[in-house]
N, C-alpha and C positions, 0 to 999 in steps of 0.2 A: 592688216590695211593701215596704210601710214601716209602723212602727212610730206609732201615733196618742202625742201629746206630753203629752195631758191623762192618760190612762187606759192607756196603755201596751199598747193591744189592736194586732194584728197586723192591717192591713188592706190594702185597696187602694181605687183610685176618688178620689174628691174628699174625699169624707166619712168618719168614722169611723163603724162601723156600730152602736160600742157606745154613743157620747157624743153624735155628730154634728159633732166638731171637723174643721173643714176640712183634707183631707190632700193638695190639690192644690198647695201650695205647695212644701210639703216633698219631695212626689214630682217636681215638675221641677229642683229645685233638684239632688236627689241622683242624677236622670237626666242631668244637667250634669256634674254634677262626676264621673260614672261615665265618662259618654262621651267628657270631655274628652280629646285625645291627651296622651300623658306628658311634661313638661317638661323638653327637653334642654338643658343648660347650653351658652350659646355660640351658641345659634342663636336668632333672631328671627323667629317665626312670623309675625308681623304685616309683615314685611317683604321684598320679594323679594329672592331670592339673587343677590349680584354674582359675576361671574366671581373666582377669585382671581387674583392676579398672580403672572407664573411666576418659578421660583425662580432665583437669581441663578446665573449659569457659574459652574462650580468655577474657584477661581485654579490656574494652573500652576504646578506645583512647580519651581521654579529649582533647576539643578544648585549644588551649594555648590563645585564646579570650575571653573566656567564662568568666563571671561575678561569676558563682556559678556552680560546679562542681556536677557530677551524685549523689552524694552522700550526696549532701546538702552543702558541704565545699567551703570557700571561697579560689577562685582561684588568681593567682598574678595579674590577669587583675581587678580584683576588687579592691584590694589593691592600685594598682597605679592609676586609676581615683578617687578613695574616696580619696587619698592623695593629688591629684592636684585640687581636688572641693575643699579640705579642705583649702590649701594653698593660693587659687587665692582667698576667699571670705576672707581669714584673711587678703590677702595683699591689697584686692579692697574697702571692705566696712568698712566701718566706725563704730566702731573703729578699726583703723589698727593695726596689727602687735603683738595682745595680745596674739596669739596662742589660743585661744577658739572661738568657735562659739555663737557669742552673739545674741540675738534675732531679733535685726536689720538686721545682715546678713542673719537670717533666712527668715526672711520678703523678702528681695532682694533676695536671692533665689526663694523663692515661687513666686515674681514677674517676676524672669525671662523665666518661663513658661507662663505668662499670666493668671495669680492664681489669683482672688482675694483676699484680705485679711478680714478675717470675724471678726467680732467684737470682743474685749479682746485676741488676736492672741495673743500677746507676754506679755501680763500680766497673763494670765489662760490658754489658751488653749493650748500653747508650754510646760508650768511646768505639766500640766495633760497628754500630748501625751508622753513627758520622762518618767511619771511615768509608764504609761502604758506599755511601750516599754521595759522598765528599762535600759535606755539609761546614761551613764556617766555624771553627769554635775558638774563644778566648785564647791569645797564645800564653803561654807561658804558666796555663794554669794545670793541678794536678789530673792525670788521668784525659786529660782535653773534653771535658762533660761539659761546657758551658757553652752554649751557642751563641753565637754572635745575628745581630738582624738579619744579616744576608743568610746565617746557617738557619736561622728558623724556617727563614722564607722556603728555601731551599728543602728543607725536611716535609713542609705543607707539598710543595709543587709534587715530592717525589710520592707521596702519600695518595693524593688526588689521583695521580698516572695511575697508580698501580693497585690501589683499593679505592675506587671513586663512590660505591656504594658504602663500605665500611667507612670511609673518610666522611661521606655526608652524614652519617649518624653521628659521629664522633663529634663533627664540627657542630652541629645543630644543637647537640647535648651541652657542648662548652660554651655555643654563644647563651646559652639559655641560663646556665649556673650563675656564669660569670656577670650576668645583667646587660649584656650587650646590645644596644640598639642599633639596628641597621637601618638605611635610608628606603629598602625595599623587602618583602619577603624573602626569606633564604629558603629554597626549593629544592628538590632531587635533582632536577633538571637544568640548574646552574652548574651540575658537574657533568664531566662526559659519564655517556651513556655504559661504555665499555674499557677496560682495561687496556692501556697502552702496553704492547708487547714487550716492548725491552723493559719498562720499568715494573712488570709484572714477574720478569724473569729474573729482575734483581733482586727484589722484594724477596721471592721465591728461594734462590741461593744462601739470600742473609738468612732465613728462617731456616734454614736447613743446617746452616753452619751453627747458629745460636743453640738449635736442639742437641748437635754432637757435642758441644762445648759444654753444655748442661750437665749429659751422660758422663762427659769425661770427667767434670767436677764432682758430680754425685758419687762415682767410682771409685774417686781418690777419697772424697769425705768417708765413703763407708769404708775403705780400706783403713785410713786414720783411727775410724771410729773403734774398728775391730783390733786394731794394734793396742789403744789404749785400754779396749775393754780387757784385752790378754792381760797387760801389765798389772789393771787393777785387781784380775782375780790372782795373780803369781803375788802380787803384792798382800791381798788378804789371806794366802796361804802361807806366806813366808811367816806372817806375823802369829797365825795359830801355830804354826810348829814350834815358834820360840816359846808361845807360852805353855807348850807342854811338858810335863816332868821329864827329866832326865830319863833314856832308856826305853821310851815309849815310841810307838811307831805310828805315823799319820796315812791313814790309807784316802786315797784320791779315790 
């Protein structure tokens, strides 16, 4: 039902019953407009609907007390503990205030956890360990056994990845012995639950090499002791023979 545009009479069909003006075009246009679906913003009715992309996975919330992040990155808590230990060892163990970690400080750090000191620890074991871990040492020093700030951080990083449970116990004890105050409790959950395979394999290879070196050194030392003992026995026999009267015989 439309109204005539000429006379305003209400009518239907193709022409106005009053004046004969065509109504078909107006009726068709009105019908088309009336039957059109509502225009929804953001939807293209003339195009096929494309499947939407899945939402990105939620980002893992990192613990502010974790030493190692979920992607293996060093967290602020790691740098804080490593720095506190470095400063405390440098200011407590002789030689003090050198801004480096000498072999004597590493020996003291090891003893804090109740660990024994293996033979040749300062002269051979530590330099070999630093080379295996690629820990930075002070250049131009004998035996390359003085860790720099970066070298100390590298050692702790490797230890945490290779031996998380053992390293937690070691760090916890050292923190207590050195009187370090942390802003939050230091718990086992702050370190990885399981060893990192690559770091653990590197640590195992180094321990095997150290045991082989110690065995070789002990065998060499035993040979030297045996040779020295033989010389001492021979010298004693020569002295005894020289003190005997002429013409007497010495029975071995």
